[in-house]
C-alpha positions in Angstrom: 164.0 57.2 107.9 163.8 58.4 104.3 162.9 55.8 101.7 164.5 55.2 98.3 162.6 55.8 95.1 164.0 52.9 93.1 162.8 50.0 95.2 160.8 48.5 92.3 163.5 49.1 89.9 166.7 47.8 91.4 167.4 45.5 94.3 170.7 46.7 95.8 172.6 44.3 98.0 174.6 45.9 100.7 178.0 44.2 101.0 180.9 44.9 103.3 183.4 45.1 100.4 182.7 47.1 97.3 183.7 45.2 94.1 183.3 45.4 90.4 184.4 48.9 89.3 187.1 49.9 91.7 185.0 52.2 93.8 187.1 51.3 96.8 190.0 53.0 95.1 190.4 56.7 95.4 190.8 57.6 91.7 191.5 56.0 88.3 195.2 56.3 89.0 195.6 59.7 87.3 194.1 61.6 90.2 190.7 61.9 88.4 187.4 60.3 89.4 186.5 57.2 87.4 182.8 58.2 87.3 181.6 61.8 86.7 177.9 62.4 86.5 176.5 65.8 85.5 173.5 67.0 87.3 171.7 70.1 85.9 169.8 72.2 88.4 167.6 75.1 87.3 167.3 76.7 90.7 170.0 79.0 92.1 172.9 77.7 94.1 171.4 79.4 97.2 168.0 77.8 96.9 167.0 75.4 99.7 166.8 72.4 97.3 170.2 73.2 95.9 171.7 72.7 99.3 170.4 69.1 99.3 171.9 68.4 95.9 175.3 69.8 97.0 175.1 67.6 100.2 174.4 64.6 98.0 177.4 65.4 95.8 179.6 65.8 98.9 178.5 62.5 100.3 179.0 60.6 97.1 182.6 61.9 96.8 183.2 61.0 100.5 181.7 57.5 100.2 183.6 56.7 97.0 186.9 58.0 98.2 186.8 60.5 95.4 186.2 57.9 92.7 182.7 59.2 91.9 181.9 62.9 91.3 178.5 64.5 90.9 179.1 67.7 89.0 176.1 69.9 90.0 175.5 72.8 87.7 173.1 75.3 89.3 171.1 78.2 88.1 170.0 76.9 84.7 173.5 76.7 83.2 172.5 73.9 81.0 169.0 75.2 80.1 165.5 75.4 81.5 163.8 72.6 83.4 162.0 71.4 80.3 165.2 71.4 78.3 167.3 69.5 80.9 164.5 67.0 81.7 164.3 66.3 78.0 168.1 65.9 77.8 167.9 63.2 80.5 165.0 61.5 78.8 167.0 61.4 75.6 170.1 60.0 77.3 172.2 63.2 76.8 172.4 64.2 80.4 172.9 62.1 83.6 170.6 63.9 86.0 168.3 66.9 86.0 166.6 68.7 88.9 163.8 71.3 88.9 160.3 71.7 90.2 158.3 68.7 89.1 155.8 71.3 87.8 158.1 71.6 84.8 158.0 67.8 84.1 154.3 68.4 83.0 155.2 68.7 79.3 156.9 65.3 79.4 154.7 63.4 81.8 151.7 64.1 84.0 153.0 61.6 86.6 153.7 64.2 89.3 150.8 66.5 88.5 148.5 65.1 91.2 150.9 66.5 93.9 150.0 69.9 92.6 146.3 69.7 93.5 145.7 72.9 95.4 145.4 72.5 99.2 146.0 68.8 98.9 148.5 68.9 101.8 148.0 71.2 104.8 151.3 70.6 106.5 154.8 69.5 105.9 154.2 66.2 107.6 151.5 65.3 105.1 153.6 66.2 102.1 156.6 64.2 103.3 154.5 61.3 104.2 153.1 61.2 100.6 156.4 61.8 98.8 158.1 59.1 100.8 155.4 56.5 100.6 156.5 53.2 99.0 153.1 52.8 97.4 153.1 56.4 96.0 156.7 56.0 94.7 155.9 52.7 93.0 152.8 54.3 91.3 154.8 57.3 90.0 157.7 55.2 88.8 155.4 52.9 86.9 154.0 55.9 85.1 157.6 57.2 84.4 158.4 54.0 82.6 156.7 55.2 79.5 159.1 58.1 79.1 162.3 56.2 80.1 162.8 58.1 83.4 163.1 57.2 87.0 162.4 59.3 90.1 165.9 59.6 91.8 165.2 61.9 94.7 163.2 64.8 95.9 164.3 67.8 98.0 161.9 70.4 99.5 162.1 73.8 97.8 161.0 75.4 101.0 157.3 74.9 101.7 154.3 75.4 99.5 153.6 78.1 97.0 152.5 81.4 98.6 151.4 84.6 96.8 153.9 87.4 96.1 153.0 90.7 94.4 154.8 93.8 93.4 152.2 96.6 93.9 148.9 95.1 95.1 148.6 93.8 98.7 146.3 90.7 98.7 143.8 90.4 101.5 140.9 88.7 99.8 140.0 86.9 96.6 138.7 90.1 95.1 142.2 91.5 95.3 143.4 88.7 93.1 141.0 89.3 90.2 142.5 90.7 87.1 146.1 90.2 88.1 148.7 88.4 86.0 150.9 85.9 87.7 154.0 84.1 86.5 153.3 80.4 86.2 155.3 77.3 85.7 154.3 74.8 83.1 152.0 73.0 85.5 148.3 73.2 84.3 147.4 72.9 88.0 149.2 76.1 89.0 147.6 78.0 86.1 144.2 76.6 86.9 144.5 77.7 90.5 145.4 81.2 89.5 142.5 81.3 87.1 140.2 80.1 89.8 140.9 83.4 91.6 140.0 85.4 88.6 143.7 86.0 87.8 145.7 85.0 84.7 148.7 82.6 84.6 151.5 83.6 82.3 154.0 80.8 81.6 157.6 82.0 82.1 160.6 79.8 82.6 162.3 80.3 85.9 165.6 82.0 84.7 163.5 84.7 83.0 161.1 85.3 85.8 162.9 88.2 87.6 163.0 90.2 84.4 159.3 89.5 83.7 158.5 91.0 87.1 160.9 93.9 86.6 159.3 94.8 83.2 155.7 94.5 84.6 154.8 91.6 82.3 153.4 90.0 85.5 152.1 91.4 88.7 153.7 88.7 90.9 154.3 85.0 91.2 153.4 82.0 93.3 156.4 80.2 94.6 157.8 79.1 98.1 159.5 81.6 100.4 162.9 80.0 99.7 162.5 80.6 96.0 161.6 84.2 96.4 164.7 84.6 98.5 167.2 82.7 96.4 166.2 84.5 93.2 166.5 87.8 95.1 162.9 89.0 94.5 163.3 91.0 97.8 165.9 93.2 96.1 165.3 95.9 93.6 161.6 96.5 94.5 160.5 93.4 92.6 158.2 91.8 95.3 156.9 93.9 98.1 154.1 91.7 99.5 153.9 88.0 100.3 150.6 86.7 101.5 150.9 83.5 103.5 148.4 81.5 101.5 149.9 78.0 101.3 147.8 76.8 98.4 150.0 74.5 96.4 152.8 72.1 97.1 155.7 71.1 95.0 159.3 70.1 95.3 162.5 69.8 93.4 162.6 66.4 91.8 165.8 64.8 90.3 165.3 62.3 87.5 167.6 59.9 85.8 167.5 58.0 82.6 166.2 54.6 83.4 168.5 52.7 80.9 171.6 54.6 81.9 171.0 54.0 85.6 170.7 50.3 85.0 174.0 50.3 83.1 175.9 51.6 86.1 177.8 49.0 88.1 176.0 47.9 91.2 178.5 49.2 93.6 178.2 52.7 92.0 174.5 52.6 92.3 174.8 51.5 95.9 176.9 54.5 96.8 174.5 56.8 95.0 171.6 55.3 97.0 173.2 55.6 100.3 174.3 59.2 99.7 170.8 60.1 98.5 169.2 58.7 101.6 171.6 60.5 104.0 171.4 63.8 102.0 167.6 63.8 102.2 167.6 63.1 106.0 170.1 66.0 106.4 168.0 68.3 104.3 164.9 67.9 106.4 166.6 69.4 109.4 168.3 72.0 107.3 165.2 73.4 105.6 163.2 74.7 108.6 165.9 77.0 109.9 167.0 78.0 106.4 163.5 79.2 105.3 162.9 80.9 108.6 166.1 82.9 108.1 165.1 83.6 104.4 161.8 85.1 105.6 163.5 87.2 108.3 166.0 88.7 105.8 163.2 89.5 103.2 161.2 91.3 105.9 164.3 93.2 107.0 164.7 94.2 103.3 161.2 95.7 103.3 159.0 92.9 102.1 155.7 92.6 104.0 155.1 89.0 104.9 151.7 88.5 106.4 148.6 86.3 107.0 145.2 87.2 105.6 141.9 87.0 107.5 140.8 83.4 108.1 137.5 83.9 106.3 139.4 85.2 103.2 141.8 82.3 103.4 139.0 79.8 103.6 137.2 81.5 100.7 140.3 81.2 98.5 140.8 77.6 99.5 137.2 76.6 98.9 136.9 78.3 95.5 140.2 76.8 94.3 139.4 73.3 95.4 135.9 73.4 93.9 137.1 74.7 90.5 140.3 72.9 90.1 139.9 69.4 91.5 136.7 68.6 89.5 138.4 69.9 86.4 141.4 67.6 86.5 140.4 64.4 88.3 140.2 61.7 85.7 142.8 63.3 83.4 145.9 61.3 82.5 148.0 60.7 85.5 145.3 62.1 87.8 142.9 59.3 88.4 140.5 59.1 91.4 142.3 56.0 92.5 145.6 57.8 92.6 144.1 60.7 94.5 142.6 58.3 97.0 146.1 56.6 97.5 147.8 60.0 98.1 145.0 61.1 100.5 145.4 57.8 102.4 149.2 58.0 102.5 149.5 61.6 103.6 148.3 60.9 107.1 147.2 63.5 109.7 148.0 67.3 109.5 149.9 67.2 112.8 151.0 70.2 114.8 154.2 71.3 113.1 152.7 73.4 110.2 155.2 73.9 107.4 158.2 73.8 109.6 159.2 77.5 109.4 158.2 80.7 111.2 157.0 83.8 109.4 156.7 85.9 112.6 160.4 86.6 113.4 
């Protein structure tokens, strides 16, 4: 059962009859929802995480009999991740969703999740993200910037390495390459540990940066390669299955605006969030497997590298990056120990998708 991120923030009482704001009524009497919340999503509508947001919006409308609407605007229509996160922080937008890598310029609260090779399976990542103790720790840190962690949807596994012209089989092949990077210092540091260079490019501009040769490739999950159509137009021709860094799409809300919502509205949002996240777990595995299959059919070579090369990349990245960042703001040894404890065993399910089809 998925767990709610606001436990420390609001105590919601489940009642058999919704009262207070008329959520039990279908509309405001004019055929329009009484509450309309705008949710900006930087990722494309076809992205795996976007499906979770759409499911959430669908469930909210259903549970409120049409009285609450979540207006999800995909594909960066309202700006980049940084811009929309800032808008929520400043109270000018209800919700914003993007990789939590792009929250790094506002808060380092999520940065420890980006430690390379921190999680070695989907089970470990989900255990940590849904841990009460971890959520409480993160939300305490978000207090300083007036945000709260609303929900998290998988983007489709960990970052892997996609390139246009150079096929990666060893760490030597990575040296001297330029990779698109998010605003996460941990992603850039990982790329630099390989002898490559990280070039920060906001997501909506990334396909053009690859097309123009500004970068040699990028490091994102399979589902993001697919949804942004990097398998078309000869943009990305090789994807090495090096699962080096984990991230997800986080949705944040303004803490003050959330507290101002009537309790029965918050209750419906909570219930819809929980159900959407449970639905999304089952959805993602098949979705990403199909993404990979279609990219391969389009000519992209998706492959594993030799085990000794994988382990060399893993060891070099951990050695150089972990020591550099442990102790920085939001990345204490105590916080790392908590995540390591809460992540649990690797398990036998890998990342939940199949690259061999």
